[in-house]
Backbone as CSV, one residue per row, in Angstrom:
resi,resn,N_x,N_y,N_z,CA_x,CA_y,CA_z,C_x,C_y,C_z
1,UNK,0.491,-19.104,39.166,-0.095,-19.620,40.399,-0.903,-20.877,40.051
2,UNK,-0.588,-22.000,40.692,-1.315,-23.229,40.377,-2.753,-23.171,40.886
3,UNK,-3.613,-23.804,40.118,-5.023,-23.892,40.514,-5.136,-24.947,41.615
4,UNK,-5.908,-24.665,42.683,-5.998,-25.636,43.777,-6.685,-26.926,43.335
5,UNK,-6.224,-28.027,43.904,-6.876,-29.304,43.642,-8.236,-29.297,44.334
6,UNK,-9.044,-30.291,44.030,-10.370,-30.356,44.666,-10.264,-30.446,46.180
7,UNK,-9.318,-31.229,46.658,-9.158,-31.368,48.113,-8.783,-30.041,48.749
8,UNK,-7.829,-29.333,48.149,-7.424,-28.038,48.699,-8.579,-27.044,48.638
9,UNK,-9.331,-27.053,47.538,-10.479,-26.148,47.406,-11.546,-26.472,48.448
10,UNK,-11.787,-27.759,48.695,-12.787,-28.159,49.693,-12.353,-27.739,51.096
11,UNK,-11.084,-27.930,51.407,-10.577,-27.532,52.723,-10.647,-26.007,52.858
12,UNK,-10.302,-25.297,51.787,-10.389,-23.831,51.812,-11.827,-23.393,52.052
13,UNK,-12.776,-24.067,51.436,-14.190,-23.726,51.624,-14.623,-23.955,53.069
14,UNK,-14.198,-25.057,53.653,-14.544,-25.345,55.051,-13.984,-24.261,55.964
15,UNK,-12.705,-23.922,55.785,-12.084,-22.885,56.618,-12.758,-21.532,56.406
16,UNK,-13.102,-21.219,55.156,-13.741,-19.930,54.867,-15.130,-19.850,55.489
17,UNK,-15.903,-20.914,55.400,-17.251,-20.927,55.988,-17.160,-20.762,57.501
18,UNK,-16.246,-21.493,58.118,-16.091,-21.384,59.574,-15.607,-19.994,59.971
19,UNK,-14.621,-19.460,59.256,-14.094,-18.134,59.564,-15.132,-17.050,59.383
20,UNK,-15.855,-17.115,58.285,-16.907,-16.140,58.029,-18.011,-16.245,59.085
21,UNK,-18.339,-17.468,59.466,-19.343,-17.673,60.516,-18.941,-17.019,61.828
22,UNK,-17.674,-17.145,62.197,-17.205,-16.529,63.446,-17.237,-15.010,63.372
23,UNK,-16.823,-14.452,62.242,-16.847,-12.996,62.081,-18.292,-12.489,62.105
24,UNK,-19.173,-13.175,61.421,-20.590,-12.786,61.411,-21.177,-12.880,62.811
25,UNK,-20.804,-13.913,63.559,-21.321,-14.041,64.922,-20.818,-12.902,65.811
26,UNK,-19.571,-12.486,65.620,-19.050,-11.350,66.389,-19.838,-10.084,66.071
27,UNK,-20.130,-9.872,64.793,-20.924,-8.711,64.392,-22.335,-8.808,64.974
28,UNK,-22.904,-10.010,64.941,-24.232,-10.231,65.522,-24.240,-9.880,67.013
29,UNK,-23.182,-10.288,67.735,-23.097,-9.962,69.164,-23.062,-8.453,69.389
30,UNK,-22.352,-7.740,68.532,-22.292,-6.285,68.652,-23.683,-5.686,68.430
31,UNK,-24.341,-6.137,67.373,-25.679,-5.621,67.051,-26.662,-5.915,68.176
32,UNK,-26.636,-7.127,68.680,-27.550,-7.497,69.772,-27.269,-6.700,71.036
33,UNK,-25.993,-6.454,71.343,-25.656,-5.676,72.536,-26.186,-4.250,72.408
34,UNK,-26.102,-3.691,71.218,-26.615,-2.336,70.998,-28.145,-2.342,71.011
35,UNK,-28.715,-3.362,70.389,-30.168,-3.415,70.224,-30.905,-3.738,71.524
36,UNK,-30.482,-4.777,72.247,-31.220,-5.203,73.452,-30.404,-5.125,74.733
37,UNK,-29.156,-4.749,74.625,-28.309,-4.682,75.812,-27.569,-5.992,76.035
38,UNK,-26.772,-6.004,77.067,-25.974,-7.182,77.391,-26.818,-8.093,78.271
39,UNK,-27.108,-9.284,77.762,-27.935,-10.234,78.504,-27.206,-11.559,78.587
40,UNK,-27.694,-12.430,79.429,-27.117,-13.764,79.558,-26.687,-14.039,80.972
41,UNK,-25.970,-15.156,81.162,-25.484,-15.509,82.495,-24.581,-14.413,83.057
42,UNK,-24.537,-14.307,84.366,-23.811,-13.225,85.034,-22.330,-13.171,84.648
43,UNK,-21.691,-14.337,84.436,-20.255,-14.327,84.151,-19.924,-13.826,82.743
44,UNK,-20.913,-13.734,81.859,-20.659,-13.205,80.516,-21.550,-12.021,80.173
45,UNK,-22.270,-11.508,81.137,-23.176,-10.385,80.850,-22.628,-9.080,81.403
46,UNK,-21.391,-8.793,81.064,-20.802,-7.508,81.417,-20.002,-7.010,80.218
47,UNK,-19.757,-5.717,80.147,-19.089,-5.162,78.963,-17.720,-5.787,78.672
48,UNK,-16.934,-6.037,79.696,-15.602,-6.610,79.470,-15.687,-8.013,78.867
49,UNK,-16.591,-8.829,79.378,-16.741,-10.192,78.857,-17.252,-10.174,77.425
50,UNK,-18.208,-9.304,77.145,-18.730,-9.199,75.783,-17.641,-8.719,74.831
51,UNK,-16.874,-7.720,75.234,-15.776,-7.224,74.401,-14.773,-8.340,74.118
52,UNK,-14.404,-9.090,75.146,-13.462,-10.189,74.974,-14.020,-11.258,74.030
53,UNK,-15.274,-11.583,74.178,-15.923,-12.562,73.310,-15.900,-12.102,71.853
54,UNK,-16.207,-10.841,71.632,-16.204,-10.290,70.275,-14.791,-10.305,69.698
55,UNK,-13.807,-9.947,70.490,-12.420,-9.967,70.020,-11.987,-11.391,69.671
56,UNK,-12.307,-12.343,70.534,-11.919,-13.736,70.288,-12.557,-14.254,69.012
57,UNK,-13.848,-14.063,68.845,-14.524,-14.533,67.626,-13.970,-13.851,66.380
58,UNK,-13.705,-12.552,66.480,-13.181,-11.817,65.332,-11.783,-12.297,64.946
59,UNK,-10.922,-12.467,65.929,-9.549,-12.905,65.654,-9.530,-14.339,65.116
60,UNK,-10.292,-15.225,65.743,-10.341,-16.602,65.253,-10.939,-16.663,63.847
61,UNK,-11.973,-15.886,63.603,-12.584,-15.848,62.280,-11.620,-15.328,61.231
62,UNK,-10.949,-14.231,61.539,-9.975,-13.669,60.597,-8.827,-14.654,60.356
63,UNK,-8.402,-15.325,61.417,-7.343,-16.336,61.269,-7.769,-17.475,60.357
64,UNK,-8.995,-17.938,60.525,-9.487,-19.006,59.652,-9.644,-18.528,58.205
65,UNK,-9.981,-17.264,58.011,-10.044,-16.738,56.649,-8.655,-16.688,56.015
66,UNK,-7.636,-16.362,56.797,-6.257,-16.421,56.293,-5.845,-17.855,55.973
67,UNK,-6.242,-18.772,56.823,-5.955,-20.189,56.593,-6.665,-20.659,55.322
68,UNK,-7.895,-20.217,55.124,-8.638,-20.590,53.912,-7.903,-20.095,52.669
69,UNK,-7.404,-18.888,52.725,-6.661,-18.334,51.582,-5.392,-19.153,51.333
70,UNK,-4.724,-19.540,52.390,-3.513,-20.352,52.238,-3.833,-21.710,51.613
71,UNK,-4.947,-22.321,52.014,-5.355,-23.583,51.380,-5.631,-23.358,49.899
72,UNK,-6.330,-22.265,49.580,-6.674,-21.975,48.192,-5.404,-21.787,47.343
73,UNK,-4.385,-21.157,47.934,-3.135,-20.914,47.218,-2.178,-22.107,47.314
74,UNK,-2.633,-23.181,47.947,-1.873,-24.424,48.114,-0.550,-24.198,48.850
75,UNK,-0.604,-23.395,49.888,0.555,-23.184,50.754,0.649,-24.372,51.710
76,UNK,1.698,-24.396,52.517,1.874,-25.545,53.415,1.959,-25.171,54.892
77,UNK,1.923,-23.897,55.235,2.084,-23.509,56.633,0.813,-23.684,57.454
78,UNK,-0.344,-23.787,56.833,-1.616,-23.674,57.522,-2.154,-24.978,58.091
79,UNK,-1.544,-26.092,57.782,-2.116,-27.386,58.176,-2.305,-27.503,59.688
80,UNK,-1.305,-27.175,60.463,-1.406,-27.286,61.923,-2.479,-26.387,62.504
81,UNK,-2.523,-25.139,62.037,-3.540,-24.203,62.518,-4.939,-24.690,62.155
82,UNK,-5.094,-25.231,60.950,-6.399,-25.717,60.515,-6.848,-26.912,61.352
83,UNK,-5.948,-27.856,61.568,-6.307,-29.043,62.358,-6.659,-28.637,63.789
84,UNK,-5.901,-27.733,64.377,-6.217,-27.256,65.724,-7.603,-26.613,65.765
85,UNK,-7.924,-25.793,64.771,-9.246,-25.167,64.715,-10.349,-26.212,64.587
86,UNK,-10.090,-27.276,63.846,-11.106,-28.320,63.675,-11.304,-29.114,64.964
87,UNK,-10.236,-29.368,65.680,-10.350,-30.077,66.965,-11.147,-29.222,67.952
88,UNK,-10.871,-27.933,67.982,-11.638,-27.032,68.847,-13.104,-27.033,68.433
89,UNK,-13.360,-26.984,67.119,-14.744,-27.018,66.628,-15.435,-28.309,67.048
90,UNK,-14.732,-29.431,66.963,-15.326,-30.712,67.385,-15.732,-30.663,68.851
91,UNK,-14.852,-30.124,69.680,-15.133,-30.072,71.117,-16.281,-29.118,71.437
92,UNK,-16.282,-27.953,70.808,-17.297,-26.937,71.111,-18.650,-27.323,70.531
93,UNK,-18.653,-27.731,69.280,-19.932,-27.946,68.611,-20.562,-29.297,68.918
94,UNK,-19.801,-30.221,69.506,-20.411,-31.471,69.938,-21.483,-31.196,70.980
95,UNK,-21.200,-30.257,71.882,-22.193,-29.887,72.893,-23.473,-29.356,72.257
96,UNK,-23.331,-28.587,71.176,-24.526,-28.070,70.506,-25.354,-29.181,69.871
97,UNK,-24.719,-30.261,69.453,-25.476,-31.366,68.850,-26.390,-32.025,69.875
98,UNK,-26.144,-31.794,71.141,-26.947,-32.387,72.213,-28.095,-31.481,72.648
99,UNK,-28.227,-30.310,72.015,-29.258,-29.343,72.382,-30.656,-29.894,72.107
100,UNK,-31.599,-29.448,72.906,-32.985,-29.858,72.691,-33.672,-28.982,71.639
101,UNK,-33.071,-27.848,71.295,-33.627,-26.948,70.290,-33.098,-27.314,68.903
102,UNK,-33.927,-27.164,67.902,-33.587,-27.601,66.555,-32.457,-26.786,65.918
103,UNK,-32.513,-25.456,65.978,-31.510,-24.632,65.317,-30.110,-24.860,65.882
104,UNK,-29.902,-24.760,67.204,-28.550,-25.018,67.721,-28.065,-26.435,67.407
105,UNK,-28.964,-27.402,67.499,-28.577,-28.782,67.205,-28.162,-28.928,65.744
106,UNK,-28.899,-28.301,64.833,-28.584,-28.381,63.406,-27.258,-27.696,63.089
107,UNK,-27.052,-26.495,63.642,-25.789,-25.781,63.422,-24.631,-26.581,64.013
108,UNK,-24.820,-27.094,65.210,-23.779,-27.906,65.841,-23.421,-29.114,65.004
109,UNK,-24.421,-29.798,64.484,-24.178,-30.979,63.660,-23.468,-30.608,62.363
110,UNK,-23.878,-29.517,61.738,-23.254,-29.074,60.496,-21.770,-28.761,60.704
111,UNK,-21.457,-27.972,61.715,-20.062,-27.607,61.978,-19.269,-28.836,62.416
112,UNK,-19.868,-29.699,63.223,-19.208,-30.930,63.669,-18.820,-31.782,62.456
113,UNK,-19.745,-31.956,61.518,-19.467,-32.757,60.320,-18.446,-32.070,59.411
114,UNK,-18.514,-30.742,59.307,-17.517,-30.015,58.517,-16.125,-30.188,59.111
115,UNK,-16.022,-30.169,60.431,-14.722,-30.340,61.082,-14.162,-31.734,60.822
116,UNK,-14.994,-32.741,60.906,-14.538,-34.106,60.616,-14.096,-34.206,59.155
117,UNK,-14.903,-33.667,58.243,-14.552,-33.694,56.823,-13.237,-32.969,56.576
118,UNK,-13.038,-31.838,57.230,-11.795,-31.084,57.070,-10.583,-31.873,57.517
119,UNK,-10.690,-32.520,58.674,-9.561,-33.325,59.178,-9.273,-34.480,58.233
120,UNK,-10.317,-35.147,57.752,-10.125,-36.265,56.820,-9.466,-35.775,55.538
121,UNK,-9.931,-34.654,54.992,-9.380,-34.131,53.744,-7.910,-33.752,53.856
122,UNK,-7.491,-33.272,55.023,-6.089,-32.891,55.211,-5.161,-34.094,55.012
123,UNK,-5.673,-35.285,55.292,-4.829,-36.478,55.201,-5.113,-37.332,53.964
124,UNK,-5.740,-36.735,52.953,-5.946,-37.467,51.699,-4.628,-37.512,50.930
125,UNK,-4.456,-38.532,50.085,-3.192,-38.673,49.354,-2.801,-37.444,48.530
126,UNK,-3.757,-36.797,47.873,-3.429,-35.628,47.063,-2.869,-34.479,47.880
127,UNK,-3.435,-34.245,49.045,-2.959,-33.169,49.918,-1.593,-33.531,50.490
128,UNK,-1.438,-34.760,50.944,-0.148,-35.191,51.493,0.962,-35.127,50.453
129,UNK,0.639,-35.414,49.198,1.628,-35.351,48.124,2.142,-33.920,47.955
130,UNK,1.242,-32.942,47.997,1.654,-31.538,47.874,2.570,-31.152,49.028
131,UNK,2.255,-31.610,50.229,3.098,-31.293,51.385,4.465,-31.971,51.275
132,UNK,4.499,-33.214,50.789,5.795,-33.896,50.615,6.633,-33.194,49.561
133,UNK,6.023,-32.766,48.466,6.758,-32.051,47.419,7.295,-30.725,47.947
134,UNK,6.524,-30.042,48.782,6.977,-28.770,49.349,8.162,-28.987,50.277
135,UNK,8.197,-30.110,50.992,9.319,-30.391,51.889,10.597,-30.665,51.105
136,UNK,10.474,-31.233,49.915,11.652,-31.538,49.093,12.307,-30.289,48.529
137,UNK,11.537,-29.207,48.390,12.095,-27.974,47.822,12.953,-27.245,48.774
């Protein structure tokens, strides 16, 4: 098994951090619902909405963890899924960068910058070379 290049390792780290963050947030939502009950705006403060939110975060997080593993193993199927996840992260977390509170703004900025870095890294010459070689096989 080939050792991942720095670019592949960096992209794998970005995907793993994002995936783990989503899974942890889903677990946090479960804990908070048990601890203080379901709170928030009316359209998301019901059991069905909370369940759906937890499922979505868990599935997206697990998917990003699979994508991270594929980057680490230098596979080639994950590029589209990774780029789509980064575009979604850019759209979602840009709003957080506009928050008046420090923590949401900081988290939003961190994820926003990680998404940009991930997209840039996908198109570096070393990564593109691996994808071209895989297409030739």
